[in-house]
N, C-alpha and C positions, 0 to 999 in steps of 0.2 A: 502616573502622569505622563503625557508626551514630553520630549524635550521642549525648551523654551522655542517659540517660534513655529512649533508644530502643533496643529490641532489633532486631538485624538480622534480615532475612528469613531462615528456615531452612527453610521447608516452604511448600505450597501455601495452607495456610489462613492462615499469617501473611501470606503475599502477597496474598491476596484481601481480607484486612482492610483492609491498606495502601492497595490499589487503590481500594476502595471510599471510603476516607477522602479519597484523593486526587480522586475523582471528584466529591467533595461540595465540593471547593475551586473547581470552575469557576464563572465569573462568573454565568452564568445558571441554573445547575443542570441545566441540559440539554444544554450545549455540551460540548466537549471540554476536558479539564484543561489549564491552560497548561503544559505540560511544558517548552516552549521558555524558561521564566523559571526553572526549577528546575537548580540545580547542586549536588546533594547529593553527600556522599563515596561512592565506590564500595565496595560491600559484597561483592565476590565474584560468580562465576559461579553461575548457577542451572541444574539440569538440566533446561532447558526448550529445546523445539526446535520451529521451524515448518517442517514438511516442504514440498517443492515443490508439493504438492496443496492446500496451505493447512491441513492439519491441524496443531493444536497438540498437543504431547507434554509430559508431565511425568514425568520418570525412567522414559522408555520407553513409558509409557502414554498413549494417545489421551485428551486432555480432552474428555469427551461432553459436557459442558453447553454450549451455544451462548452462553448469558449471560454464562458466566465467561470464555469465549473474547473475547467483545464487550468485557467490562470491561477485561481484561488489554490489549487492543488500543488502548484509549484512553489508556495510559501508556507506550506504545512509543515510543522515541526512537532515532534513530540518530546516531552520532558517528565520525567519522574511519573510516567503513565497518563499524563495529561496531554490534551493537543491545542496548539496555537496556530494562528495564522501570525506570520512574522515579516516585518519591514526593517530596515536599517534604523527606524526611529520608534517603532512601537510594536507591541506584541498584545494580541487578543485572544482569548480562550474561546474555543467551540467545543462541541459534544460530539462524541464519535460512539455510536452504538454498538459496533464490533470492531470491523477493520476499516480503514479509512479508503481503501480501493476494493475493486473487485477484478479478479482474473476472468475475462469473459471469452478468451479465445487462447487455444494452445497449438502450436506446430511443433511437429517431431522432425528434426533434420539430422541427417548423417554427419557423424563426426570422426576424427581420425580414430578414436577409440569408442566405438559404439555409437550414440547418438546424443543430441542435445534437444532439450525442451525449451522452446521460446513462448511466453505468454504475454498477450495484450491486456491492459487494464482498461478500466472504463473510461479512463482519461488519455487514453492512446499511447500510453508508455509500453515500449516492448522490453520485457525482462528476461534473460537467459537464466535458467534454472541451473546453479552451479554451487560450489562450495560457498561462495561469497552471497549467493542468493538463495538460500535453501528452501526446501518443503518442510513445514511441520505438520502434523495431524493431530487434532484434537477431537475428544468424543462429542459427538452432536447429540443435542437434546432430543432430536427426532430419531436418534439410533444411527449406528454407523459412525464414520468419522468425518470431519470439515478439515479439508487442507488450507493452509495459508502459504503464501509465498512472500518472501522477503523481497521488497521493492528497494527500498534505500534507507539509510540511517535506521530509525527505530520504527518505520513504516512498513506494513504488512498487507496484502492483498488476500481478501478472501476468495478462494477458488470455487466457480459456480458448481452447482451438483452434477450438471451435465458433464462438466469436465472431470469431477472427480470420478464418474464412472469409466470415462476415457483412461484416468490414470490407473484404475484397477484392471482395466482391459490389458494394458502393457505392462502390468507389474510383474515382479519375478521374486524368486526366492534367493536369498543371500545369507551366509553366516555373518552374523554381528556379534562379536563379544561372546563366542561361544554359543549363541543362540541362533537359530534358524529363523529369519525374518522375512516376511513379505513387504516388498517396497518398490520404489521407482528409481531407475537409474537415469541419469542426465549429466553430460559434460564431465564425465570421470568420476562422478560422486553418486552415492547410493543413498536414498532417505526412506528409512524404514517406515512403514505404516503400522504394522501390527505384527505379533508372534505368527508365525507361518501355520502352526496347528490351529489357531483360533480361526484363521481365514478358511482353512480347509474345512473345519467343522461347520 
């Protein structure tokens, strides 16, 4: 239940209002709301889903307003493998088919040591791939690998297939724990994709 005096979120309009109020509590007014500091009561599940292609659905209908999707993404939180939209006064569960974000653009920029890779998500967040925001690679059902980029907290972005091929193109071999691995370097870190011999084969 919501706290006394607070109506639980029952519809998209109510959630939008709550999300806007939550966004206004961020320290700078421009940064992300401090959802990691909020532990409100759970108010049930909302019929909202993020599909594998990054589309947000409410009651089976795509949310066609990018600004609204962006707003909801700022109050997204993951706890114990489940996803929630969180405000200071309540928490509602949503479904995520794969990863909550998509990495849809990649820029390779020179750095003091090598280069850095920056990724833009489908909600227009820019994330630099580094030790704090690593890439991980998982076996894909279609064959090959699917990369994921750490965005923040326990939230990840699935890297699009086109960018995956770009990563392969700039990949290199390095020795990791005594094994020759094929992977990608960014911001002084190396993210292994696969055993180098497998890639050569």
